[in-house]
N, C-alpha and C positions, 0 to 999 in steps of 0.2 A: 215560622208562624207569621202571618201577615197581620197588619193593624188596620182598623177602620177608624176614621176620625169623624167627629161631628162637632158642630158649635151650637150655642144657643142657651137659653136658660135652663137650669136644673131645678126640677120641682119633685119633691119626696112626699110620700103619703102622710108623713107626720107634720106637714105644714111648712117645712124649710123651703125656701125659694131663694136660689143664688144664681150668679153668673159664673160661667166658665171663664177662667183666665187662662189663656194659652190654648192649646189644642188638647182635647181629652180623646183617648183612644180606647177602643174595645178590642180585645183579642179575637181574631178571626180564625175559625176552624171549619172543617167539614164534619158531617156526623161521625164518620169513621175515625177522624182524628181529634174528636172532642176530648178534652181532658176528663179525668175522673170528676165526678159531681163534688163541687165545693160547698162551702158554707152556704146556707139558705141566703138568697138575695144576690149572689154572684151573677154577673151578667157577661155573656159571650155573644159574638156574631157568628152565625152559622150560615155558610154559603149555600147550603142544600138542606136545611133543617126542617122545612115546612113542606114535606112531600116533594122534595127536590128544589124548592124555591127558597130564596135566602130570607133570614129572619133573625130577630134577637132571641136569645134563649135565657131564662133565668132559672138558677137552681132552687129547687124547693128543699134542698137537703138530701134528696133521694134520687131525683131525675132532673135533666135539663128540660124545661117546659117551654113550648113555643107559644106565640100569642093565641093559637087555636086552643090552648088549655090541655094540650097533649104532650107527652114526651116527644123529643125531636126524632125525625125519621127522614131518611132520604127518599123514600117512596111511600 
């Protein structure tokens, strides 16, 4: 499993704003290799999840949801 790194401020929907200290990583998968859906709010990077394009995906507890608001798909 590859890792994707990012830096910058962290902002949550409940008002928390904080800085990342060090390097934060998000697990990287393909649609075919994505893990079973985890707890709602879990984030992964999917290299082909937005109709073949890379995107972040968030678990809603049932599916991995792309920024388009749909379940991840490689086509």
